[in-house]
C-alpha positions as CSV (number, residue, x, y, z in Angstrom):
1,X,0.0,0.0,0.0
2,X,1.1,3.6,-0.5
3,X,1.0,5.2,3.0
4,X,2.6,8.5,4.0
5,X,4.2,7.1,7.2
6,X,5.9,10.3,8.3
7,X,2.7,12.3,7.8
8,X,0.7,9.9,9.9
9,X,3.3,9.8,12.6
10,X,3.5,13.6,12.7
11,X,-0.3,13.9,12.9
12,X,-0.4,12.5,16.4
13,X,0.4,14.4,19.6
14,X,1.5,12.1,22.4
15,X,1.8,12.6,26.1
16,X,2.3,10.5,29.2
17,X,1.7,11.3,32.8
18,X,1.7,9.4,36.1
19,X,-0.9,9.9,38.8
20,X,-3.1,8.0,41.3
21,X,-6.4,6.4,40.5
22,X,-8.4,5.0,43.4
23,X,-5.4,5.5,45.7
24,X,-3.1,3.4,43.4
25,X,-0.3,4.5,41.0
26,X,-1.6,4.8,37.5
27,X,-0.5,5.9,34.0
28,X,-2.2,8.2,31.6
29,X,-1.5,7.8,27.9
30,X,-3.0,10.6,25.7
31,X,-3.2,11.0,22.0
32,X,-4.6,13.9,19.9
33,X,-5.2,14.0,16.2
34,X,-7.1,16.2,13.8
35,X,-9.1,15.0,10.9
36,X,-10.4,16.9,7.8
37,X,-14.1,16.2,8.6
38,X,-16.8,18.0,10.5
39,X,-17.2,17.3,14.2
40,X,-20.5,15.6,13.6
41,X,-19.0,13.1,11.1
42,X,-16.1,12.3,13.5
43,X,-18.5,11.8,16.4
44,X,-20.7,9.5,14.2
45,X,-17.6,7.4,13.2
46,X,-16.7,7.0,16.9
47,X,-20.1,6.1,18.2
48,X,-22.0,4.4,15.3
49,X,-21.7,0.6,15.6
50,X,-21.9,0.1,11.8
51,X,-19.0,2.5,11.3
52,X,-16.9,1.4,14.2
53,X,-16.5,-2.0,12.7
54,X,-15.2,-0.4,9.5
55,X,-12.1,1.1,11.2
56,X,-11.7,-0.8,14.5
57,X,-13.6,-4.1,15.3
58,X,-17.2,-5.3,15.2
59,X,-19.0,-4.1,18.3
60,X,-22.1,-5.3,20.0
61,X,-24.2,-4.1,23.0
62,X,-26.0,-1.0,24.0
63,X,-24.0,2.1,22.8
64,X,-25.7,4.5,25.2
65,X,-25.1,5.9,28.7
66,X,-25.1,3.0,31.2
67,X,-24.9,0.4,28.4
68,X,-22.3,-2.3,28.0
69,X,-20.4,-3.0,24.8
70,X,-18.2,-5.9,23.5
71,X,-15.6,-5.5,20.8
72,X,-15.3,-8.9,19.1
73,X,-12.2,-10.7,20.4
74,X,-11.1,-7.7,22.4
75,X,-12.3,-5.4,25.2
76,X,-15.7,-5.0,26.8
77,X,-16.9,-2.3,29.2
78,X,-19.6,0.1,30.4
79,X,-20.3,3.6,29.0
80,X,-20.1,5.8,32.1
81,X,-20.5,9.3,30.5
82,X,-21.8,10.6,27.2
83,X,-22.3,14.2,26.0
84,X,-23.1,14.3,22.3
85,X,-21.2,15.2,20.2
86,X,-18.2,16.0,22.3
87,X,-17.4,13.5,25.1
88,X,-17.7,9.8,26.0
89,X,-16.1,7.9,28.8
90,X,-16.1,4.2,29.4
91,X,-14.4,1.3,31.3
92,X,-12.0,-0.8,29.2
93,X,-12.1,-4.4,30.5
94,X,-9.6,-6.7,29.0
95,X,-7.7,-9.8,30.2
96,X,-9.1,-9.5,33.8
97,X,-7.9,-5.8,34.0
98,X,-10.0,-2.7,34.1
99,X,-8.8,0.6,32.8
100,X,-10.6,3.8,31.8
101,X,-11.0,5.5,28.5
102,X,-12.1,9.1,27.6
103,X,-12.7,10.4,24.1
104,X,-13.2,14.1,23.5
105,X,-14.2,15.5,20.1
106,X,-14.2,19.2,19.1
107,X,-14.4,21.4,16.1
108,X,-11.0,22.5,14.8
109,X,-11.7,25.2,12.2
110,X,-13.9,25.0,9.2
111,X,-14.4,21.4,8.0
112,X,-12.0,19.9,10.6
113,X,-12.3,18.2,13.9
114,X,-9.9,17.2,16.7
115,X,-9.9,14.0,18.7
116,X,-8.4,13.5,22.1
117,X,-8.1,10.0,23.5
118,X,-7.1,9.5,27.1
119,X,-6.4,6.0,28.5
120,X,-5.8,5.6,32.2
121,X,-4.5,2.3,33.7
122,X,-3.2,1.1,37.0
123,X,0.6,0.4,36.9
124,X,1.7,-3.2,36.9
125,X,4.2,-5.6,35.3
126,X,2.8,-4.9,31.8
127,X,3.7,-1.2,32.1
128,X,7.1,-2.0,33.6
129,X,7.9,-4.2,30.5
130,X,6.4,-2.2,27.6
131,X,5.8,1.3,29.0
132,X,3.3,3.7,27.3
133,X,3.8,2.2,23.8
134,X,1.7,-0.9,24.7
135,X,-1.4,1.2,24.7
136,X,-0.1,4.1,22.7
137,X,0.9,2.2,19.6
138,X,-2.3,0.2,19.6
139,X,-4.4,3.4,19.8
140,X,-2.3,5.0,17.2
141,X,-2.9,2.2,14.8
142,X,-6.6,2.6,15.6
143,X,-6.5,6.3,14.8
144,X,-4.7,5.4,11.5
145,X,-7.7,3.1,10.6
146,X,-10.1,5.9,11.6
147,X,-8.2,8.4,9.4
148,X,-8.3,6.1,6.4
149,X,-12.0,5.4,7.0
150,X,-12.8,9.1,7.2
151,X,-10.7,10.0,4.1
152,X,-11.7,7.0,2.0
153,X,-15.0,5.6,3.4
154,X,-15.6,3.3,0.5
155,X,-12.2,1.6,0.6
156,X,-11.7,-1.8,2.4
157,X,-10.6,-1.7,6.0
158,X,-6.9,-1.9,6.7
159,X,-5.8,-5.5,7.3
160,X,-4.1,-5.4,10.7
161,X,-1.8,-8.4,10.3
162,X,-0.9,-7.7,6.7
163,X,-0.2,-4.1,7.5
164,X,2.0,-5.0,10.5
165,X,4.1,-7.2,8.2
166,X,4.4,-4.6,5.4
167,X,7.4,-2.1,5.1
168,X,5.0,0.8,5.8
169,X,3.5,-0.9,8.8
170,X,6.8,-1.8,10.3
171,X,8.1,1.8,9.7
172,X,5.0,3.3,11.3
173,X,5.0,0.9,14.3
174,X,8.7,1.5,14.9
175,X,8.3,5.2,14.7
176,X,5.3,5.2,17.0
177,X,7.1,3.0,19.5
178,X,10.1,5.2,19.6
179,X,7.9,8.3,19.9
180,X,6.1,6.8,22.9
181,X,9.5,5.9,24.4
182,X,10.5,9.5,24.2
183,X,7.1,10.6,25.7
184,X,7.9,8.2,28.6
185,X,11.3,9.9,29.0
186,X,9.6,13.3,29.1
187,X,7.3,11.9,31.9
188,X,10.3,10.9,34.0
189,X,11.2,7.4,33.0
190,X,14.9,6.7,32.8
191,X,15.9,6.9,29.1
192,X,17.5,3.5,28.9
193,X,14.4,1.8,30.4
194,X,12.0,3.8,28.2
195,X,13.9,2.9,25.0
196,X,14.2,-0.7,26.0
197,X,10.5,-0.8,26.5
198,X,10.0,0.8,23.1
199,X,12.0,-1.9,21.4
200,X,9.9,-4.6,23.1
201,X,6.7,-2.8,22.0
202,X,8.0,-2.7,18.4
203,X,8.8,-6.4,18.5
204,X,5.4,-7.2,20.0
205,X,3.4,-5.4,17.2
206,X,5.6,-6.4,14.3
207,X,6.4,-10.0,15.3
208,X,10.1,-9.3,14.6
209,X,12.9,-10.1,17.0
210,X,13.8,-7.5,19.7
211,X,16.4,-5.1,18.5
212,X,18.9,-4.9,21.4
213,X,21.2,-2.4,19.8
214,X,21.6,-0.2,22.9
């Protein structure tokens, strides 16, 4: 496929912070990206089950305040807040862990909209090993799928596994992992640990051996 990797990497703003949630240490991974569509269209793509499956995964359940959802083969959760067309919050329940997701949508000039995604999770061994890239790269790939859907709604959905094995996919995953490593450094993680975690994240998503160059 012909994908402008650097353009997509540069379109994402990344930040990491550490705080407490329910009295326990937690991490916050935040992504922001703008799209060349109206806020109403972006909101519909984020909340309409028929459209969600075209850029993310098939989803079932009650997509309304207090309802529960299930992404096929992935997370489930409960929708805990909803203010149309600007804000939704939900629990993210996966592999016996619960984390928290917020999505904010706003107008960003004529014919453009901005998305902010905030994922908060309790710290644990997974964070120690992979750092912010575990969640950050996954969501960045999701936002890539969303961007392609919004720009080319009639094109087939990006094949996750085929893309990860392609030169463009490997370049984007590597660049994203490295960027999340640097975001971790900015948040206070020791550089060597952050960059080692970034290499593990790259290997996880690409299926390639870990690069232990440093």
